[in-house]
C-alpha positions in Angstrom: 238.3 -91.0 189.8 240.0 -87.8 188.7 236.8 -85.9 189.4 236.4 -87.5 192.8 240.0 -86.6 193.6 239.3 -83.0 192.8 236.1 -83.1 194.7 237.8 -83.4 198.1 239.8 -80.3 197.6 236.8 -78.3 196.4 234.7 -79.5 199.4 237.2 -78.2 201.9 236.8 -74.5 200.8 233.8 -72.2 200.4 234.5 -70.9 196.9 231.6 -71.1 194.3 231.7 -74.2 192.2 230.3 -74.8 188.7 229.6 -78.4 187.8 229.3 -79.1 184.1 228.1 -82.2 182.3 225.3 -83.8 180.2 222.0 -84.7 181.7 222.1 -87.8 183.8 225.8 -87.6 184.9 224.9 -87.0 188.5 225.7 -83.3 188.9 223.4 -82.9 191.9 225.0 -86.0 193.5 228.4 -84.3 193.1 226.9 -81.0 194.6 225.7 -83.0 197.6 229.1 -84.6 198.0 230.7 -81.1 198.0 228.3 -80.2 200.8 228.4 -83.3 203.0 232.1 -83.9 202.6 233.0 -80.4 203.7 232.9 -78.1 206.8 229.3 -77.1 206.0 227.8 -80.6 206.3 225.8 -79.6 209.4 224.1 -76.7 207.5 221.3 -77.0 205.0 221.6 -78.1 201.4 219.0 -76.1 199.5 218.4 -77.1 195.9 216.7 -74.9 193.3 215.9 -75.9 189.7 216.2 -72.7 187.9 214.6 -74.1 184.7 211.4 -75.2 186.5 210.5 -71.8 188.0 209.0 -68.9 186.1 211.0 -65.6 186.3 208.2 -64.0 188.3 208.7 -66.5 191.1 212.4 -67.1 191.0 213.5 -64.0 192.9 210.9 -64.8 195.7 212.1 -68.4 195.8 215.7 -67.3 196.2 215.5 -64.3 198.4 212.1 -64.6 200.1 209.4 -62.0 200.5 207.5 -60.0 203.0 203.7 -60.2 203.6 201.9 -58.1 201.0 204.9 -57.9 198.6 202.6 -59.2 195.9 199.0 -60.5 195.6 199.5 -64.0 197.1 202.1 -63.0 199.7 199.9 -63.6 202.8 202.8 -64.1 205.1 206.6 -63.5 205.3 208.6 -66.3 203.7 212.3 -66.9 203.9 213.9 -67.8 200.6 216.5 -70.5 199.7 219.4 -68.1 200.3 218.4 -67.7 203.9 217.7 -71.4 204.2 221.2 -72.1 203.1 222.9 -69.9 205.7 226.0 -71.8 206.9 225.2 -74.4 204.2 225.0 -74.7 200.4 222.7 -73.3 197.8 222.6 -75.5 194.7 221.4 -73.9 191.5 220.6 -76.5 188.9 220.1 -75.5 185.2 221.6 -72.1 186.0 221.8 -71.3 182.3 218.0 -71.0 182.4 218.1 -67.8 184.5 216.6 -64.8 182.8 218.7 -61.6 182.4 216.9 -60.1 185.4 217.5 -63.1 187.6 221.1 -63.2 186.5 221.5 -59.6 187.7 219.9 -60.3 191.1 222.1 -63.4 191.6 225.2 -61.4 190.6 224.5 -58.8 193.2 224.2 -61.4 195.9 227.5 -63.1 194.8 229.3 -59.8 194.8 228.3 -58.7 198.3 226.6 -61.6 200.2 223.6 -59.2 200.6 220.1 -59.5 199.2 216.7 -57.8 199.7 213.6 -60.0 200.2 210.7 -58.8 198.0 208.9 -56.0 199.9 211.6 -55.6 202.5 212.9 -52.2 203.4 216.4 -53.3 204.4 219.0 -55.8 203.1 219.8 -59.2 204.6 223.1 -61.2 204.5 223.8 -64.8 203.9 227.1 -66.8 203.8 225.5 -69.6 201.7 228.0 -71.3 199.4 226.9 -71.3 195.8 227.2 -74.5 193.7 225.7 -74.2 190.2 225.2 -76.9 187.6 224.6 -76.7 183.8 224.3 -79.2 181.0 224.9 -76.5 178.3 228.2 -74.9 177.2 228.0 -71.9 179.4 231.0 -70.2 177.8 229.3 -70.5 174.5 226.2 -68.9 176.0 228.4 -66.0 177.2 229.8 -65.6 173.7 226.3 -65.5 172.3 225.3 -62.8 174.8 222.7 -65.1 176.5 224.6 -65.3 179.8 226.4 -62.6 181.7 230.1 -62.9 181.5 230.6 -61.4 185.0 228.2 -63.9 186.5 230.0 -66.7 184.7 233.3 -65.8 186.3 231.7 -65.5 189.7 230.1 -68.9 189.4 233.1 -70.7 187.9 235.8 -70.0 190.6 236.1 -73.8 190.7 234.9 -75.9 187.8 234.2 -79.7 187.9 233.3 -81.6 184.7 231.1 -84.7 185.2 231.9 -87.1 182.3 229.1 -88.9 180.5 228.7 -92.7 180.9 230.0 -93.3 177.4 233.4 -91.8 178.4 233.7 -93.8 181.7 235.3 -96.9 180.4 233.7 -100.1 181.6 231.5 -98.4 184.2 228.5 -99.4 182.1 229.2 -103.1 182.8 229.5 -102.5 186.5 226.3 -100.5 186.6 224.4 -102.9 184.4 225.3 -105.9 186.6 224.4 -104.0 189.7 221.0 -103.0 188.4 220.3 -106.5 187.1 221.0 -108.1 190.5 218.9 -105.4 192.2 216.0 -106.0 189.9 216.1 -109.8 190.2 216.2 -109.5 194.0 213.3 -107.0 194.1 211.1 -109.3 192.0 212.1 -112.5 193.6 213.8 -113.9 190.5 216.9 -116.1 190.4 220.2 -114.4 189.6 220.6 -113.5 185.9 223.6 -112.8 183.7 224.1 -110.7 180.6 225.3 -112.3 177.4 228.6 -111.1 176.0 226.7 -109.6 173.1 224.4 -107.6 175.4 227.4 -106.2 177.3 229.1 -105.3 174.0 225.9 -103.5 172.9 225.7 -101.5 176.1 229.4 -100.5 175.8 228.8 -99.3 172.3 225.7 -97.2 173.2 226.1 -93.5 174.0 223.5 -93.4 176.7 221.9 -90.0 176.1 220.2 -88.7 179.2 
């Protein structure tokens, strides 16, 4: 509830937001809430999983390219930064960015300008940046694995998504919801958890 209360204020502005929390805490859902509950709701929500793209492709995915910029560039292609004009660019697993990609993202955050691969001039985008990370990004900075200047650019606003084990009796509410949903989907009569089953679920730390 505390996080949801902060979300409304964060959605109303355009400052970059860094969402922290373990895997499975719904960081992308919070990013979508920031987008769709704010003034940019009519714009695009473009999501990029930084950990799933090789470094060679990441800059093209973000900033686009011109035909002939590299071997397989058979046509011009707009990147996610252009797609998110007047909208939101969500960078998941931002800690996975290579040093080169971090430098390119920092340049964009500083000026709003970027250069598609193979282009002669620069382009501009007002895309709002929302990044997410399940690692301790400040520790990565201290270890020299993440740029400190980029960290401060991304974390103008920071939201921490708590893991299920820290959310009180939410596990009981969720378990009952999913049990009823599963029973309905399979045409089974309504079922109930035993007290022992609920106690076991409350004691579990639910990794992932």
